[in-house]
N, C-alpha and C positions, 0 to 999 in steps of 0.2 A: 702597283702589281703590290706592294706591301701595304697601299694604305687600304684597298677592295678588303684584302688578307684578313686585315686589323679588323676590317666594319663587321665582315663576315662572322667573328669569334666575338667579337658586341653581341651580334644579334643575336650568335647565338646563346651566350651567356645574362642575357635579357630576356630569352623565352622561358631558359632553364628557371631563373629567381620568379618569372612569373607564375609557369603552372607550379612552381613548390610551394610559393605562398597560395592557389589555388588549391593546392590537395590539403595544404596545414587546415585552409577554413573550410573546403567540406568536409573534412574530420571533426574541428570543432563543431559542425553542423549536424553532422549525424548523432555524435557522441553527448552532445546538450540530446535529441529527439528521442535518439535511444534510452537516456538518463528519464526521460518526461512520459516516455512510454512504463518500463517498469516501474516508475514511483508510481502510478497510476493503478498499475495491475497489483502494486502493494498495498496502495490506497484501499482499493479493493474487496483483498483480500482479507485486512484487519476490519474493515467494515460489515463483511460478511462474515466472519468471528466473534465480534461483538454482539450480532444482533442473533448467534446461535445460543452464548451464554445468557444474553438477558431473558431469551427464552426458555430457558433451563430455572434460570435462575424467581423467572414468574412462578412456573411449575413446583419450585420451590419454598414460595411462600403457601401458596394451599397445601403444601405439606408438613409447613411448619404447623400451619392450623387446623390440619386433621391430626395431628401428633397432640396438638393440645387436649383437643376436644377429646379424645382417643381417652388420655389421661384422664380429663376433669369425670368422664361416663365409670370407667374403673374406680374410682374412688367414692363418684356417688353411689357406685351398688355396691362393695364392698365396704367402703369407711379404709381400707389399708393404704398406709399412705407411699407404700413403694410405685401403686397405681398413678403416681402422681410426677413420677421419674420426666415421662414424657410430656408433660404440660412445662413442667418448668426448666427441661431442656429447651423448647420451642418458646416460652417466654424470654429467655437469653438468646437467643440465637435470632427473635423475629427483627429489633432495632439492628442489628449488623445485615442482616439478609436485604432490607427497607434499603439501607445506604449504600450497599453497594449497588443495586439498581437504581437510585436516583443517582448516582455517580457517570450509570453508563448509558443514562435520556436525559442526561446533562442539557444534549441540544437536540430534544425533543418536547416544546411545551402540551403537545397535545397527552404524549404517555403521559409527562410527567402529571399533571392534571389526574389521571386515571389513577395513579398509584398514589395521588392523594388522597382521593378520592376511598382509594381501596384501605389507606393506611386509617383513615376514621370511622369505617366500616368495624376493620380489626378491634382496632381498641373499645371498639364497643361489644364485639364476641366477645372480645379475651375478661371485661370489664363480667361481662355476663358468666362465665365461666367461672372467676375469681368470686364472686357473688355465688354461685352454686355449690362453689366449695367450700365455702366459711360457712355458710348454711349446712353444710353434710358435717363439718367438724363439732359446730358448738349447738345445731338443733336437730339431728339429725337426719336419717333419711325421708321422712314424709316430706318435710321444712326443704329441702333438695329436690323435692322430685318436683314441688309445685310450681318453682323458677324454671325447671328442664320446663314445662309442660304448658310455660304462656308462648312457647315456640319461637321467642325472639332470637334465640341462637339458630336455629333454625334457617331464620327469614335471613338473618346476620353472614352465614355461612353459605347463601345459594346469592347472593348480591354479590361478595366478595368474590365467589367463584364465576359471575357474569360480567366482573371486573376483569379478573385475569385472563376470561378466553376472549374477550375483545382486545386486550393490551399483547398477548398471543397472539393472535390472529395479526394486530396490526405490527406484528416483529414479524412473523410467515411471508406477510408480503413485502415489509422491506430486506428480508435474506432472498427470496426468488430475481427481487430488481439488483438486489447488490451482485447476487449464482452470477446472474445473467452478465451486469454489467466485470467482472472478475473475466468471464468466459470470450467477450468482449474484448477488452484490454489484455489479454494475452494472447490473442490473435495479430491484435495490433502491433504489439511490443512480436512478436516471432517475424510479421514482416515489417516492421521496424529494422530490427538488426539486421535481417535478413540483404535489407535492402540498401541500410549502410556498410555492411560490409562488400555485398559488390562492388557500390560505389569510390568507398575507401581502394578496392582493388584497382574499379580504373584508373583514378589518378595516379593510385605507385605506376601502373603502367606506363601513366602517360609521362609522370616523372623521368622515371626509366627508358623510355623512348629519348623522350628530349637531352637527355644526356650522352645517351648515345651518339646519340643525333650531332653533338658537339663535339664527340669525340674524335666523331668521323671527317667531320669538317677542321678539326684542328690539328689531326691526320697530313687532310687532303694541304691546309695551309702551309704545312713543314714537308710536306713535299716540293711544291711546289717555288716554296723558297730555298732549298735544295736542288729542286732543276736548275733554278735561276741562280744559284752561287754557280754550280757545277758550268754552265754557260757561261757565266764573268770569267773563271779560269779559264776555259777554252781558249775564249777568246784573246786572255792578258797571254797565255801561255804563245798562242800562234803568231802575236806579235811582238818579234822581240825588243821594238823599239816605235815609240810612237813620241812624234815630233808637232808641238801646235806654234806654228808660225802666222804671229799677229802684225800685219802690216802697220 
């Protein structure tokens, strides 16, 4: 009987250890899956934010170009230097705006190529603005008017606007795709966390069940040992003397 009790106790301990190991492995796997789902959601949201910022940055390029043109026109018409404030501000801010967009689009070769095309035309446009401003300052209104009437500046603006429109459309397409991906990732992350929680709860319940079963087995074993000892004491107490005879 003691050997049977010991064997039963060892079996319960093995089951408890095996269940604990399974629970730990399950928790590790579900934690990894949950982390991956949440990280994918974060990545998609970051891409979505970057696409929005890029689209706004593209509109900012055209705003700077229009400000520069507005300042040039005001100066050409009036000859008053303060009208050049928007032009000078755009001249200073354009390189920074282009640099920001270039960094944002570093992994998109097609958009970078469009941005380079925009920059080439932008430099031509700003050179035309500078030429007309210099002509107005040095030669008067008529000389500046002649430069404006070549319509080179208008052509440059139309080309810049076309490039920005194409780039903005591309960013909007990416934004829609990333928004959809974010929504999918959010649903997947929620499902993963829910399933992981249920699985972990089930594993913990299994550990508790095995532990309780082991405790009950130990209690039964202790009771059996107690009964055996009590029976032995009764036998000894009922026999005053026991004599072994050997021939």
